[in-house]
Chimera marker file (.cmm) of the C-alpha trace (Angstrom):
<marker_set name="trace">
<marker id="1" x="27.885" y="100.235" z="-4.572" r="1" g="1" b="0" radius="0.5"/>
<marker id="2" x="27.911" y="102.783" z="-7.219" r="1" g="1" b="0" radius="0.5"/>
<marker id="3" x="24.746" y="104.100" z="-8.580" r="1" g="1" b="0" radius="0.5"/>
<marker id="4" x="23.586" y="102.189" z="-11.571" r="1" g="1" b="0" radius="0.5"/>
<marker id="5" x="22.070" y="104.259" z="-14.318" r="1" g="1" b="0" radius="0.5"/>
<marker id="6" x="18.372" y="103.857" z="-14.885" r="1" g="1" b="0" radius="0.5"/>
<marker id="7" x="18.567" y="102.578" z="-18.515" r="1" g="1" b="0" radius="0.5"/>
<marker id="8" x="20.927" y="99.832" z="-17.488" r="1" g="1" b="0" radius="0.5"/>
<marker id="9" x="18.455" y="98.753" z="-14.830" r="1" g="1" b="0" radius="0.5"/>
<marker id="10" x="15.628" y="98.837" z="-17.413" r="1" g="1" b="0" radius="0.5"/>
<marker id="11" x="17.742" y="96.888" z="-19.862" r="1" g="1" b="0" radius="0.5"/>
<marker id="12" x="18.518" y="94.277" z="-17.223" r="1" g="1" b="0" radius="0.5"/>
<marker id="13" x="14.831" y="93.985" z="-16.324" r="1" g="1" b="0" radius="0.5"/>
<marker id="14" x="13.905" y="93.699" z="-19.976" r="1" g="1" b="0" radius="0.5"/>
<marker id="15" x="16.530" y="90.960" z="-20.408" r="1" g="1" b="0" radius="0.5"/>
<marker id="16" x="15.143" y="89.184" z="-17.382" r="1" g="1" b="0" radius="0.5"/>
<marker id="17" x="11.619" y="89.338" z="-18.776" r="1" g="1" b="0" radius="0.5"/>
<marker id="18" x="12.789" y="87.973" z="-22.102" r="1" g="1" b="0" radius="0.5"/>
<marker id="19" x="14.698" y="85.196" z="-20.408" r="1" g="1" b="0" radius="0.5"/>
<marker id="20" x="11.624" y="84.414" z="-18.315" r="1" g="1" b="0" radius="0.5"/>
<marker id="21" x="9.425" y="84.368" z="-21.400" r="1" g="1" b="0" radius="0.5"/>
<marker id="22" x="11.943" y="82.130" z="-23.195" r="1" g="1" b="0" radius="0.5"/>
<marker id="23" x="12.120" y="79.834" z="-20.214" r="1" g="1" b="0" radius="0.5"/>
<marker id="24" x="8.363" y="79.705" z="-20.143" r="1" g="1" b="0" radius="0.5"/>
<marker id="25" x="8.216" y="78.762" z="-23.807" r="1" g="1" b="0" radius="0.5"/>
<marker id="26" x="11.024" y="76.287" z="-23.303" r="1" g="1" b="0" radius="0.5"/>
<marker id="27" x="9.186" y="74.939" z="-20.232" r="1" g="1" b="0" radius="0.5"/>
<marker id="28" x="5.962" y="74.583" z="-22.224" r="1" g="1" b="0" radius="0.5"/>
<marker id="29" x="7.769" y="72.750" z="-25.042" r="1" g="1" b="0" radius="0.5"/>
<marker id="30" x="9.650" y="70.588" z="-22.511" r="1" g="1" b="0" radius="0.5"/>
<marker id="31" x="6.378" y="69.803" z="-20.771" r="1" g="1" b="0" radius="0.5"/>
<marker id="32" x="4.841" y="68.870" z="-24.131" r="1" g="1" b="0" radius="0.5"/>
<marker id="33" x="7.825" y="66.634" z="-24.917" r="1" g="1" b="0" radius="0.5"/>
<marker id="34" x="7.624" y="65.121" z="-21.435" r="1" g="1" b="0" radius="0.5"/>
<marker id="35" x="3.881" y="64.399" z="-21.826" r="1" g="1" b="0" radius="0.5"/>
<marker id="36" x="4.501" y="62.894" z="-25.261" r="1" g="1" b="0" radius="0.5"/>
<marker id="37" x="7.301" y="60.738" z="-23.870" r="1" g="1" b="0" radius="0.5"/>
<marker id="38" x="5.154" y="59.688" z="-20.897" r="1" g="1" b="0" radius="0.5"/>
<marker id="39" x="2.324" y="58.799" z="-23.305" r="1" g="1" b="0" radius="0.5"/>
<marker id="40" x="4.609" y="56.705" z="-25.501" r="1" g="1" b="0" radius="0.5"/>
<marker id="41" x="6.138" y="55.019" z="-22.423" r="1" g="1" b="0" radius="0.5"/>
<marker id="42" x="2.636" y="54.372" z="-21.105" r="1" g="1" b="0" radius="0.5"/>
<marker id="43" x="1.632" y="52.890" z="-24.456" r="1" g="1" b="0" radius="0.5"/>
<marker id="44" x="4.792" y="50.767" z="-24.549" r="1" g="1" b="0" radius="0.5"/>
<marker id="45" x="4.238" y="49.618" z="-20.962" r="1" g="1" b="0" radius="0.5"/>
<marker id="46" x="0.612" y="48.723" z="-21.687" r="1" g="1" b="0" radius="0.5"/>
<marker id="47" x="1.744" y="46.751" z="-24.736" r="1" g="1" b="0" radius="0.5"/>
<marker id="48" x="4.447" y="45.040" z="-22.678" r="1" g="1" b="0" radius="0.5"/>
<marker id="49" x="1.927" y="44.277" z="-19.923" r="1" g="1" b="0" radius="0.5"/>
<marker id="50" x="-0.467" y="42.862" z="-22.501" r="1" g="1" b="0" radius="0.5"/>
<marker id="51" x="2.344" y="40.802" z="-24.046" r="1" g="1" b="0" radius="0.5"/>
<marker id="52" x="3.438" y="39.618" z="-20.586" r="1" g="1" b="0" radius="0.5"/>
<marker id="53" x="-0.126" y="38.666" z="-19.730" r="1" g="1" b="0" radius="0.5"/>
<marker id="54" x="-0.361" y="36.720" z="-22.983" r="1" g="1" b="0" radius="0.5"/>
<marker id="55" x="2.993" y="35.053" z="-22.298" r="1" g="1" b="0" radius="0.5"/>
<marker id="56" x="1.897" y="34.268" z="-18.740" r="1" g="1" b="0" radius="0.5"/>
<marker id="57" x="-1.303" y="32.692" z="-20.058" r="1" g="1" b="0" radius="0.5"/>
<marker id="58" x="0.741" y="30.627" z="-22.532" r="1" g="1" b="0" radius="0.5"/>
<marker id="59" x="3.232" y="29.633" z="-19.829" r="1" g="1" b="0" radius="0.5"/>
<marker id="60" x="0.348" y="28.849" z="-17.488" r="1" g="1" b="0" radius="0.5"/>
<marker id="61" x="-1.287" y="26.661" z="-20.149" r="1" g="1" b="0" radius="0.5"/>
<marker id="62" x="2.053" y="24.996" z="-20.940" r="1" g="1" b="0" radius="0.5"/>
<marker id="63" x="2.604" y="24.333" z="-17.233" r="1" g="1" b="0" radius="0.5"/>
<marker id="64" x="-0.915" y="22.959" z="-16.950" r="1" g="1" b="0" radius="0.5"/>
<marker id="65" x="-0.231" y="20.612" z="-19.854" r="1" g="1" b="0" radius="0.5"/>
<marker id="66" x="3.140" y="19.565" z="-18.404" r="1" g="1" b="0" radius="0.5"/>
<marker id="67" x="1.586" y="18.967" z="-14.979" r="1" g="1" b="0" radius="0.5"/>
<marker id="68" x="-1.255" y="17.023" z="-16.568" r="1" g="1" b="0" radius="0.5"/>
<marker id="69" x="1.221" y="14.898" z="-18.541" r="1" g="1" b="0" radius="0.5"/>
<marker id="70" x="3.370" y="14.398" z="-15.441" r="1" g="1" b="0" radius="0.5"/>
<marker id="71" x="0.349" y="13.429" z="-13.355" r="1" g="1" b="0" radius="0.5"/>
<marker id="72" x="-0.815" y="11.029" z="-16.070" r="1" g="1" b="0" radius="0.5"/>
<marker id="73" x="2.690" y="9.576" z="-16.284" r="1" g="1" b="0" radius="0.5"/>
<marker id="74" x="2.848" y="9.157" z="-12.512" r="1" g="1" b="0" radius="0.5"/>
<marker id="75" x="-0.632" y="7.647" z="-12.557" r="1" g="1" b="0" radius="0.5"/>
<marker id="76" x="0.481" y="5.139" z="-15.180" r="1" g="1" b="0" radius="0.5"/>
<marker id="77" x="3.649" y="4.345" z="-13.228" r="1" g="1" b="0" radius="0.5"/>
<marker id="78" x="1.603" y="3.835" z="-10.064" r="1" g="1" b="0" radius="0.5"/>
<marker id="79" x="-0.830" y="1.575" z="-11.923" r="1" g="1" b="0" radius="0.5"/>
<marker id="80" x="2.060" y="-0.480" z="-13.260" r="1" g="1" b="0" radius="0.5"/>
<marker id="81" x="3.674" y="-0.625" z="-9.827" r="1" g="1" b="0" radius="0.5"/>
<marker id="82" x="0.396" y="-1.619" z="-8.172" r="1" g="1" b="0" radius="0.5"/>
<marker id="83" x="-0.232" y="-4.251" z="-10.846" r="1" g="1" b="0" radius="0.5"/>
<marker id="84" x="3.301" y="-5.558" z="-10.358" r="1" g="1" b="0" radius="0.5"/>
<marker id="85" x="2.767" y="-5.722" z="-6.604" r="1" g="1" b="0" radius="0.5"/>
<marker id="86" x="-0.561" y="-7.481" z="-7.108" r="1" g="1" b="0" radius="0.5"/>
<marker id="87" x="1.119" y="-10.017" z="-9.363" r="1" g="1" b="0" radius="0.5"/>
<marker id="88" x="3.881" y="-10.556" z="-6.804" r="1" g="1" b="0" radius="0.5"/>
<marker id="89" x="1.278" y="-10.972" z="-4.053" r="1" g="1" b="0" radius="0.5"/>
<marker id="90" x="-0.657" y="-13.496" z="-6.155" r="1" g="1" b="0" radius="0.5"/>
<marker id="91" x="2.512" y="-15.459" z="-6.826" r="1" g="1" b="0" radius="0.5"/>
<marker id="92" x="3.470" y="-15.305" z="-3.146" r="1" g="1" b="0" radius="0.5"/>
<marker id="93" x="-0.046" y="-16.403" z="-2.125" r="1" g="1" b="0" radius="0.5"/>
<marker id="94" x="0.038" y="-19.264" z="-4.610" r="1" g="1" b="0" radius="0.5"/>
<marker id="95" x="3.475" y="-20.270" z="-3.365" r="1" g="1" b="0" radius="0.5"/>
<marker id="96" x="2.276" y="-20.150" z="0.240" r="1" g="1" b="0" radius="0.5"/>
<marker id="97" x="-0.808" y="-22.182" z="-0.683" r="1" g="1" b="0" radius="0.5"/>
<marker id="98" x="1.387" y="-24.804" z="-2.320" r="1" g="1" b="0" radius="0.5"/>
<marker id="99" x="3.668" y="-24.912" z="0.710" r="1" g="1" b="0" radius="0.5"/>
<marker id="100" x="0.677" y="-25.160" z="3.048" r="1" g="1" b="0" radius="0.5"/>
<marker id="101" x="-0.874" y="-27.919" z="0.924" r="1" g="1" b="0" radius="0.5"/>
<marker id="102" x="2.393" y="-29.842" z="1.008" r="1" g="1" b="0" radius="0.5"/>
<marker id="103" x="2.703" y="-29.304" z="4.749" r="1" g="1" b="0" radius="0.5"/>
<marker id="104" x="-0.917" y="-30.339" z="5.324" r="1" g="1" b="0" radius="0.5"/>
<marker id="105" x="-0.472" y="-33.395" z="3.115" r="1" g="1" b="0" radius="0.5"/>
<marker id="106" x="2.669" y="-34.291" z="5.058" r="1" g="1" b="0" radius="0.5"/>
<marker id="107" x="0.818" y="-33.923" z="8.358" r="1" g="1" b="0" radius="0.5"/>
<marker id="108" x="-2.105" y="-35.946" z="6.967" r="1" g="1" b="0" radius="0.5"/>
<marker id="109" x="0.311" y="-38.672" z="5.898" r="1" g="1" b="0" radius="0.5"/>
<marker id="110" x="1.931" y="-38.693" z="9.341" r="1" g="1" b="0" radius="0.5"/>
<marker id="111" x="-1.483" y="-38.831" z="11.029" r="1" g="1" b="0" radius="0.5"/>
<marker id="112" x="-2.592" y="-41.607" z="8.673" r="1" g="1" b="0" radius="0.5"/>
<marker id="113" x="0.567" y="-43.584" z="9.448" r="1" g="1" b="0" radius="0.5"/>
<marker id="114" x="0.068" y="-43.007" z="13.170" r="1" g="1" b="0" radius="0.5"/>
<marker id="115" x="-3.583" y="-44.107" z="12.905" r="1" g="1" b="0" radius="0.5"/>
<marker id="116" x="-2.554" y="-47.197" z="10.923" r="1" g="1" b="0" radius="0.5"/>
<marker id="117" x="0.091" y="-47.983" z="13.541" r="1" g="1" b="0" radius="0.5"/>
<marker id="118" x="-2.448" y="-47.524" z="16.342" r="1" g="1" b="0" radius="0.5"/>
<marker id="119" x="-4.964" y="-49.694" z="14.468" r="1" g="1" b="0" radius="0.5"/>
<marker id="120" x="-2.361" y="-52.417" z="14.072" r="1" g="1" b="0" radius="0.5"/>
<marker id="121" x="-1.420" y="-52.176" z="17.749" r="1" g="1" b="0" radius="0.5"/>
<marker id="122" x="-5.119" y="-52.283" z="18.677" r="1" g="1" b="0" radius="0.5"/>
<marker id="123" x="-5.651" y="-55.334" z="16.441" r="1" g="1" b="0" radius="0.5"/>
<marker id="124" x="-2.628" y="-57.013" z="18.022" r="1" g="1" b="0" radius="0.5"/>
<marker id="125" x="-3.900" y="-56.162" z="21.507" r="1" g="1" b="0" radius="0.5"/>
<marker id="126" x="-7.388" y="-57.455" z="20.583" r="1" g="1" b="0" radius="0.5"/>
<marker id="127" x="-5.859" y="-60.672" z="19.220" r="1" g="1" b="0" radius="0.5"/>
<marker id="128" x="-3.772" y="-61.029" z="22.359" r="1" g="1" b="0" radius="0.5"/>
<marker id="129" x="-6.778" y="-60.365" z="24.592" r="1" g="1" b="0" radius="0.5"/>
<marker id="130" x="-8.901" y="-62.659" z="22.389" r="1" g="1" b="0" radius="0.5"/>
<marker id="131" x="-6.268" y="-65.360" z="22.717" r="1" g="1" b="0" radius="0.5"/>
<marker id="132" x="-6.184" y="-64.932" z="26.496" r="1" g="1" b="0" radius="0.5"/>
<marker id="133" x="-9.980" y="-64.854" z="26.587" r="1" g="1" b="0" radius="0.5"/>
<marker id="134" x="-10.096" y="-68.051" z="24.515" r="1" g="1" b="0" radius="0.5"/>
<marker id="135" x="-7.597" y="-69.608" z="26.899" r="1" g="1" b="0" radius="0.5"/>
<marker id="136" x="-9.702" y="-68.498" z="29.861" r="1" g="1" b="0" radius="0.5"/>
<marker id="137" x="-12.873" y="-69.831" z="28.173" r="1" g="1" b="0" radius="0.5"/>
<marker id="138" x="-11.211" y="-73.153" z="27.404" r="1" g="1" b="0" radius="0.5"/>
<marker id="139" x="-9.805" y="-73.245" z="30.901" r="1" g="1" b="0" radius="0.5"/>
<marker id="140" x="-13.282" y="-72.524" z="32.267" r="1" g="1" b="0" radius="0.5"/>
<marker id="141" x="-14.806" y="-75.179" z="30.012" r="1" g="1" b="0" radius="0.5"/>
<marker id="142" x="-12.040" y="-77.570" z="31.047" r="1" g="1" b="0" radius="0.5"/>
<marker id="143" x="-12.598" y="-76.708" z="34.681" r="1" g="1" b="0" radius="0.5"/>
<marker id="144" x="-16.350" y="-77.135" z="34.227" r="1" g="1" b="0" radius="0.5"/>
<marker id="145" x="-15.904" y="-80.529" z="32.630" r="1" g="1" b="0" radius="0.5"/>
<marker id="146" x="-13.277" y="-81.462" z="35.235" r="1" g="1" b="0" radius="0.5"/>
<marker id="147" x="-15.676" y="-80.463" z="37.987" r="1" g="1" b="0" radius="0.5"/>
<marker id="148" x="-18.496" y="-82.226" z="36.133" r="1" g="1" b="0" radius="0.5"/>
<marker id="149" x="-16.407" y="-85.360" z="35.669" r="1" g="1" b="0" radius="0.5"/>
<marker id="150" x="-15.200" y="-85.076" z="39.275" r="1" g="1" b="0" radius="0.5"/>
<marker id="151" x="-18.790" y="-84.643" z="40.468" r="1" g="1" b="0" radius="0.5"/>
<marker id="152" x="-19.896" y="-87.532" z="38.276" r="1" g="1" b="0" radius="0.5"/>
<marker id="153" x="-17.023" y="-89.586" z="39.702" r="1" g="1" b="0" radius="0.5"/>
<marker id="154" x="-18.107" y="-88.718" z="43.225" r="1" g="1" b="0" radius="0.5"/>
<marker id="155" x="-21.715" y="-89.574" z="42.385" r="1" g="1" b="0" radius="0.5"/>
<marker id="156" x="-20.628" y="-92.880" z="40.793" r="1" g="1" b="0" radius="0.5"/>
<marker id="157" x="-18.322" y="-93.629" z="43.729" r="1" g="1" b="0" radius="0.5"/>
<marker id="158" x="-21.079" y="-92.871" z="46.178" r="1" g="1" b="0" radius="0.5"/>
<marker id="159" x="-23.533" y="-94.929" z="44.141" r="1" g="1" b="0" radius="0.5"/>
<marker id="160" x="-21.268" y="-97.964" z="43.996" r="1" g="1" b="0" radius="0.5"/>
<marker id="161" x="-19.926" y="-97.651" z="47.504" r="1" g="1" b="0" radius="0.5"/>
<marker id="162" x="-23.166" y="-97.021" z="49.176" r="1" g="1" b="0" radius="0.5"/>
<marker id="163" x="-24.812" y="-99.970" z="50.953" r="1" g="1" b="0" radius="0.5"/>
<marker id="164" x="-27.616" y="-101.480" z="49.219" r="1" g="1" b="0" radius="0.5"/>
<link id1="1" id2="2" r="1" g="1" b="0" radius="0.2"/>
<link id1="2" id2="3" r="1" g="1" b="0" radius="0.2"/>
<link id1="3" id2="4" r="1" g="1" b="0" radius="0.2"/>
<link id1="4" id2="5" r="1" g="1" b="0" radius="0.2"/>
<link id1="5" id2="6" r="1" g="1" b="0" radius="0.2"/>
<link id1="6" id2="7" r="1" g="1" b="0" radius="0.2"/>
<link id1="7" id2="8" r="1" g="1" b="0" radius="0.2"/>
<link id1="8" id2="9" r="1" g="1" b="0" radius="0.2"/>
<link id1="9" id2="10" r="1" g="1" b="0" radius="0.2"/>
<link id1="10" id2="11" r="1" g="1" b="0" radius="0.2"/>
<link id1="11" id2="12" r="1" g="1" b="0" radius="0.2"/>
<link id1="12" id2="13" r="1" g="1" b="0" radius="0.2"/>
<link id1="13" id2="14" r="1" g="1" b="0" radius="0.2"/>
<link id1="14" id2="15" r="1" g="1" b="0" radius="0.2"/>
<link id1="15" id2="16" r="1" g="1" b="0" radius="0.2"/>
<link id1="16" id2="17" r="1" g="1" b="0" radius="0.2"/>
<link id1="17" id2="18" r="1" g="1" b="0" radius="0.2"/>
<link id1="18" id2="19" r="1" g="1" b="0" radius="0.2"/>
<link id1="19" id2="20" r="1" g="1" b="0" radius="0.2"/>
<link id1="20" id2="21" r="1" g="1" b="0" radius="0.2"/>
<link id1="21" id2="22" r="1" g="1" b="0" radius="0.2"/>
<link id1="22" id2="23" r="1" g="1" b="0" radius="0.2"/>
<link id1="23" id2="24" r="1" g="1" b="0" radius="0.2"/>
<link id1="24" id2="25" r="1" g="1" b="0" radius="0.2"/>
<link id1="25" id2="26" r="1" g="1" b="0" radius="0.2"/>
<link id1="26" id2="27" r="1" g="1" b="0" radius="0.2"/>
<link id1="27" id2="28" r="1" g="1" b="0" radius="0.2"/>
<link id1="28" id2="29" r="1" g="1" b="0" radius="0.2"/>
<link id1="29" id2="30" r="1" g="1" b="0" radius="0.2"/>
<link id1="30" id2="31" r="1" g="1" b="0" radius="0.2"/>
<link id1="31" id2="32" r="1" g="1" b="0" radius="0.2"/>
<link id1="32" id2="33" r="1" g="1" b="0" radius="0.2"/>
<link id1="33" id2="34" r="1" g="1" b="0" radius="0.2"/>
<link id1="34" id2="35" r="1" g="1" b="0" radius="0.2"/>
<link id1="35" id2="36" r="1" g="1" b="0" radius="0.2"/>
<link id1="36" id2="37" r="1" g="1" b="0" radius="0.2"/>
<link id1="37" id2="38" r="1" g="1" b="0" radius="0.2"/>
<link id1="38" id2="39" r="1" g="1" b="0" radius="0.2"/>
<link id1="39" id2="40" r="1" g="1" b="0" radius="0.2"/>
<link id1="40" id2="41" r="1" g="1" b="0" radius="0.2"/>
<link id1="41" id2="42" r="1" g="1" b="0" radius="0.2"/>
<link id1="42" id2="43" r="1" g="1" b="0" radius="0.2"/>
<link id1="43" id2="44" r="1" g="1" b="0" radius="0.2"/>
<link id1="44" id2="45" r="1" g="1" b="0" radius="0.2"/>
<link id1="45" id2="46" r="1" g="1" b="0" radius="0.2"/>
<link id1="46" id2="47" r="1" g="1" b="0" radius="0.2"/>
<link id1="47" id2="48" r="1" g="1" b="0" radius="0.2"/>
<link id1="48" id2="49" r="1" g="1" b="0" radius="0.2"/>
<link id1="49" id2="50" r="1" g="1" b="0" radius="0.2"/>
<link id1="50" id2="51" r="1" g="1" b="0" radius="0.2"/>
<link id1="51" id2="52" r="1" g="1" b="0" radius="0.2"/>
<link id1="52" id2="53" r="1" g="1" b="0" radius="0.2"/>
<link id1="53" id2="54" r="1" g="1" b="0" radius="0.2"/>
<link id1="54" id2="55" r="1" g="1" b="0" radius="0.2"/>
<link id1="55" id2="56" r="1" g="1" b="0" radius="0.2"/>
<link id1="56" id2="57" r="1" g="1" b="0" radius="0.2"/>
<link id1="57" id2="58" r="1" g="1" b="0" radius="0.2"/>
<link id1="58" id2="59" r="1" g="1" b="0" radius="0.2"/>
<link id1="59" id2="60" r="1" g="1" b="0" radius="0.2"/>
<link id1="60" id2="61" r="1" g="1" b="0" radius="0.2"/>
<link id1="61" id2="62" r="1" g="1" b="0" radius="0.2"/>
<link id1="62" id2="63" r="1" g="1" b="0" radius="0.2"/>
<link id1="63" id2="64" r="1" g="1" b="0" radius="0.2"/>
<link id1="64" id2="65" r="1" g="1" b="0" radius="0.2"/>
<link id1="65" id2="66" r="1" g="1" b="0" radius="0.2"/>
<link id1="66" id2="67" r="1" g="1" b="0" radius="0.2"/>
<link id1="67" id2="68" r="1" g="1" b="0" radius="0.2"/>
<link id1="68" id2="69" r="1" g="1" b="0" radius="0.2"/>
<link id1="69" id2="70" r="1" g="1" b="0" radius="0.2"/>
<link id1="70" id2="71" r="1" g="1" b="0" radius="0.2"/>
<link id1="71" id2="72" r="1" g="1" b="0" radius="0.2"/>
<link id1="72" id2="73" r="1" g="1" b="0" radius="0.2"/>
<link id1="73" id2="74" r="1" g="1" b="0" radius="0.2"/>
<link id1="74" id2="75" r="1" g="1" b="0" radius="0.2"/>
<link id1="75" id2="76" r="1" g="1" b="0" radius="0.2"/>
<link id1="76" id2="77" r="1" g="1" b="0" radius="0.2"/>
<link id1="77" id2="78" r="1" g="1" b="0" radius="0.2"/>
<link id1="78" id2="79" r="1" g="1" b="0" radius="0.2"/>
<link id1="79" id2="80" r="1" g="1" b="0" radius="0.2"/>
<link id1="80" id2="81" r="1" g="1" b="0" radius="0.2"/>
<link id1="81" id2="82" r="1" g="1" b="0" radius="0.2"/>
<link id1="82" id2="83" r="1" g="1" b="0" radius="0.2"/>
<link id1="83" id2="84" r="1" g="1" b="0" radius="0.2"/>
<link id1="84" id2="85" r="1" g="1" b="0" radius="0.2"/>
<link id1="85" id2="86" r="1" g="1" b="0" radius="0.2"/>
<link id1="86" id2="87" r="1" g="1" b="0" radius="0.2"/>
<link id1="87" id2="88" r="1" g="1" b="0" radius="0.2"/>
<link id1="88" id2="89" r="1" g="1" b="0" radius="0.2"/>
<link id1="89" id2="90" r="1" g="1" b="0" radius="0.2"/>
<link id1="90" id2="91" r="1" g="1" b="0" radius="0.2"/>
<link id1="91" id2="92" r="1" g="1" b="0" radius="0.2"/>
<link id1="92" id2="93" r="1" g="1" b="0" radius="0.2"/>
<link id1="93" id2="94" r="1" g="1" b="0" radius="0.2"/>
<link id1="94" id2="95" r="1" g="1" b="0" radius="0.2"/>
<link id1="95" id2="96" r="1" g="1" b="0" radius="0.2"/>
<link id1="96" id2="97" r="1" g="1" b="0" radius="0.2"/>
<link id1="97" id2="98" r="1" g="1" b="0" radius="0.2"/>
<link id1="98" id2="99" r="1" g="1" b="0" radius="0.2"/>
<link id1="99" id2="100" r="1" g="1" b="0" radius="0.2"/>
<link id1="100" id2="101" r="1" g="1" b="0" radius="0.2"/>
<link id1="101" id2="102" r="1" g="1" b="0" radius="0.2"/>
<link id1="102" id2="103" r="1" g="1" b="0" radius="0.2"/>
<link id1="103" id2="104" r="1" g="1" b="0" radius="0.2"/>
<link id1="104" id2="105" r="1" g="1" b="0" radius="0.2"/>
<link id1="105" id2="106" r="1" g="1" b="0" radius="0.2"/>
<link id1="106" id2="107" r="1" g="1" b="0" radius="0.2"/>
<link id1="107" id2="108" r="1" g="1" b="0" radius="0.2"/>
<link id1="108" id2="109" r="1" g="1" b="0" radius="0.2"/>
<link id1="109" id2="110" r="1" g="1" b="0" radius="0.2"/>
<link id1="110" id2="111" r="1" g="1" b="0" radius="0.2"/>
<link id1="111" id2="112" r="1" g="1" b="0" radius="0.2"/>
<link id1="112" id2="113" r="1" g="1" b="0" radius="0.2"/>
<link id1="113" id2="114" r="1" g="1" b="0" radius="0.2"/>
<link id1="114" id2="115" r="1" g="1" b="0" radius="0.2"/>
<link id1="115" id2="116" r="1" g="1" b="0" radius="0.2"/>
<link id1="116" id2="117" r="1" g="1" b="0" radius="0.2"/>
<link id1="117" id2="118" r="1" g="1" b="0" radius="0.2"/>
<link id1="118" id2="119" r="1" g="1" b="0" radius="0.2"/>
<link id1="119" id2="120" r="1" g="1" b="0" radius="0.2"/>
<link id1="120" id2="121" r="1" g="1" b="0" radius="0.2"/>
<link id1="121" id2="122" r="1" g="1" b="0" radius="0.2"/>
<link id1="122" id2="123" r="1" g="1" b="0" radius="0.2"/>
<link id1="123" id2="124" r="1" g="1" b="0" radius="0.2"/>
<link id1="124" id2="125" r="1" g="1" b="0" radius="0.2"/>
<link id1="125" id2="126" r="1" g="1" b="0" radius="0.2"/>
<link id1="126" id2="127" r="1" g="1" b="0" radius="0.2"/>
<link id1="127" id2="128" r="1" g="1" b="0" radius="0.2"/>
<link id1="128" id2="129" r="1" g="1" b="0" radius="0.2"/>
<link id1="129" id2="130" r="1" g="1" b="0" radius="0.2"/>
<link id1="130" id2="131" r="1" g="1" b="0" radius="0.2"/>
<link id1="131" id2="132" r="1" g="1" b="0" radius="0.2"/>
<link id1="132" id2="133" r="1" g="1" b="0" radius="0.2"/>
<link id1="133" id2="134" r="1" g="1" b="0" radius="0.2"/>
<link id1="134" id2="135" r="1" g="1" b="0" radius="0.2"/>
<link id1="135" id2="136" r="1" g="1" b="0" radius="0.2"/>
<link id1="136" id2="137" r="1" g="1" b="0" radius="0.2"/>
<link id1="137" id2="138" r="1" g="1" b="0" radius="0.2"/>
<link id1="138" id2="139" r="1" g="1" b="0" radius="0.2"/>
<link id1="139" id2="140" r="1" g="1" b="0" radius="0.2"/>
<link id1="140" id2="141" r="1" g="1" b="0" radius="0.2"/>
<link id1="141" id2="142" r="1" g="1" b="0" radius="0.2"/>
<link id1="142" id2="143" r="1" g="1" b="0" radius="0.2"/>
<link id1="143" id2="144" r="1" g="1" b="0" radius="0.2"/>
<link id1="144" id2="145" r="1" g="1" b="0" radius="0.2"/>
<link id1="145" id2="146" r="1" g="1" b="0" radius="0.2"/>
<link id1="146" id2="147" r="1" g="1" b="0" radius="0.2"/>
<link id1="147" id2="148" r="1" g="1" b="0" radius="0.2"/>
<link id1="148" id2="149" r="1" g="1" b="0" radius="0.2"/>
<link id1="149" id2="150" r="1" g="1" b="0" radius="0.2"/>
<link id1="150" id2="151" r="1" g="1" b="0" radius="0.2"/>
<link id1="151" id2="152" r="1" g="1" b="0" radius="0.2"/>
<link id1="152" id2="153" r="1" g="1" b="0" radius="0.2"/>
<link id1="153" id2="154" r="1" g="1" b="0" radius="0.2"/>
<link id1="154" id2="155" r="1" g="1" b="0" radius="0.2"/>
<link id1="155" id2="156" r="1" g="1" b="0" radius="0.2"/>
<link id1="156" id2="157" r="1" g="1" b="0" radius="0.2"/>
<link id1="157" id2="158" r="1" g="1" b="0" radius="0.2"/>
<link id1="158" id2="159" r="1" g="1" b="0" radius="0.2"/>
<link id1="159" id2="160" r="1" g="1" b="0" radius="0.2"/>
<link id1="160" id2="161" r="1" g="1" b="0" radius="0.2"/>
<link id1="161" id2="162" r="1" g="1" b="0" radius="0.2"/>
<link id1="162" id2="163" r="1" g="1" b="0" radius="0.2"/>
<link id1="163" id2="164" r="1" g="1" b="0" radius="0.2"/>
</marker_set>
């Protein structure tokens, strides 16, 4: 390398110092602009966060209202469904009661008829037995009188045939 004259070296160093000073000033201004931009972005972000929080609160409240309305609607539907089921159960119970009453009345009627039939058979049997008993009584009375008459006949025969 050839020897560089001293004034050129000084001029180069002076240029470097000026460039460095300019860069420093440019760096300071850039830093200022950067800080200003960061501040405005921070302010915008804080505003957006605040707006988002407000929107979230509104959405949360809207959702609460919707859920409340939905729950109330479901509650009403369930009440109606339960009331409908109760009504159906009452109707079914009443229908079953009617059927059971009819069945019981039918069974009562059958039992009553069976009792009446048994009573009639018992009356007929009593009449038959009474008739036989009357026949036996009359036969006994007849036998008694026959024996009495026979005994009286024997007594009379002995009385008249006996030596005197």
